[in-house]
C-alpha positions, -999 to 999 in steps of 0.1 A, spaced: -611 -279 -75 -608 -303 -46 -617 -294 -10 -579 -294 -3 -572 -269 -31 -600 -247 -19 -586 -247 16 -551 -239 3 -564 -210 -17 -582 -197 14 -551 -201 35 -531 -181 11 -556 -152 12 -559 -153 50 -522 -154 55 -518 -124 31 -544 -104 51 -527 -110 84 -493 -102 70 -507 -70 54 -520 -59 88 -487 -65 105 -470 -43 78 -500 -20 72 -479 12 70 -457 -3 42 -488 -16 24 -505 17 26 -474 35 12 -473 9 -17 -509 15 -25 -506 53 -24 -475 52 -47 -492 29 -73 -505 44 -105 -535 21 -108 -552 -9 -93 -531 -34 -113 -499 -17 -101 -512 -17 -65 -518 -55 -66 -484 -61 -80 -467 -38 -54 -485 -56 -26 -477 -90 -39 -440 -81 -42 -438 -63 -9 -454 -92 11 -441 -121 -10 -476 -134 -14 -496 -146 -45 -517 -121 -64 -549 -136 -51 -538 -127 -16 -527 -92 -28 -561 -86 -44 -578 -96 -11 -557 -71 7 -566 -43 -17 -603 -52 -14 -603 -52 24 -631 -33 42 -622 -11 72 -641 -33 96 -616 -60 89 -590 -39 106 -606 -44 140 -591 -66 167 -620 -90 165 -617 -96 128 -579 -100 131 -585 -127 158 -610 -145 135 -585 -144 107 -557 -158 129 -580 -186 142 -590 -195 106 -553 -196 95 -544 -218 125 -572 -242 115 -561 -243 79 -525 -248 87 -535 -279 108 -556 -293 79 -531 -286 51 -496 -300 50 -483 -286 17 -471 -250 12 -475 -226 -17 -439 -233 -27 -450 -270 -33 -479 -260 -54 -468 -227 -70 -491 -228 -99 -523 -227 -77 -522 -189 -77 -529 -188 -114 -504 -160 -120 -487 -177 -149 -516 -198 -163 -536 -187 -194 -567 -201 -211 -574 -200 -248 -599 -217 -271 -592 -253 -281 -578 -256 -316 -589 -287 -336 -555 -287 -354 -530 -274 -329 -543 -292 -298 -554 -326 -312 -522 -341 -296 -532 -329 -262 -567 -343 -265 -553 -376 -278 -531 -378 -247 -561 -371 -225 -582 -398 -243 -554 -424 -241 -552 -419 -203 -590 -415 -196 -605 -439 -221 -638 -421 -222 -654 -396 -245 -647 -359 -242 -683 -349 -240 -687 -358 -203 -712 -386 -210 -689 -413 -196 -692 -433 -229 -662 -451 -242 -638 -430 -262 -643 -429 -300 -619 -419 -327 -601 -388 -316 -607 -370 -349 -644 -377 -348 -647 -366 -312 -629 -333 -319 -651 -327 -349 -682 -333 -328 -668 -310 -301 -662 -282 -327 -699 -285 -338 -710 -282 -301 -688 -252 -296 -702 -236 -328 -737 -243 -316 -728 -227 -282 -735 -260 -264 -699 -264 -252 -666 -247 -247 -632 -263 -246 -602 -243 -233 -565 -251 -233 -546 -242 -202 -510 -231 -208 -481 -219 -188 -460 -199 -212 -454 -221 -242 -462 -253 -224 -497 -268 -227 -509 -279 -193 -543 -294 -198 -579 -289 -210 -610 -273 -194 -642 -289 -207 -675 -271 -204 -706 -290 -217 -742 -277 -215 -765 -305 -202 -800 -301 -188 -797 -265 -180 -763 -268 -163 -728 -264 -175 -707 -295 -165 -671 -284 -160 -643 -309 -160 -606 -302 -157 -579 -325 -171 -543 -318 -163 -516 -338 -181 -497 -362 -157 -464 -344 -160 -480 -312 -147 -500 -325 -118 -497 -318 -80 -485 -283 -87 -518 -264 -84 -527 -261 -121 -561 -277 -116 -570 -250 -90 -557 -222 -112 -575 -236 -143 -608 -238 -125 -605 -204 -110 -597 -188 -143 -624 -207 -163 -653 -194 -141 -654 -160 -158 -652 -177 -193 -681 -200 -185 -701 -172 -170 -696 -151 -201 -704 -179 -226 -733 -193 -206 -749 -163 -187 -772 -173 -159 -765 -210 -163 -754 -229 -131 -719 -243 -133 -714 -278 -119 -678 -289 -114 -674 -327 -118 -646 -346 -103 -615 -332 -120 -590 -355 -136 -561 -337 -119 
């Protein structure tokens, strides 16, 4: 995730918090009427017209955040972020991650996606920076690393469309995470969404191991 994407995500959350405070009575009614947490998040997102990440932040608010001082801080942060960021959520709709899913890489079904990535990047998929080898051999080696719990490859999809690949490789006590988004899907926020969603996957597969995000190819 780039610094700009991180700032955009923070802006979405801050904007949602401020909007929720302005419409606090409606938000409270929506929460009270919800059957469970998931329904409450959906209701807030629909009510405010904000991404789910912002709706979750609203639901997780502490009471001290309702004070005038905290509201002033939020407004100041939003003003600063708006000055630093020129694009809107509408221009990068996928950054919320609402429609993106991750699943394990399939040596058979996803070889075309890896071949596309290799043709563009020209380097091996293991993160070593070495020149790319034969695609089939690289995939076979990756499968061996995954089976040995030294790596995890995940395919990012939006509906039926494959968007890119998240690579996690265990090296020297750290998990190197790289994101590749196919060119036709770039500049829409998918890199941000893929990184955000992959964190829990990496934490579950490599418990207690620090995660290092390398420069994403997105």
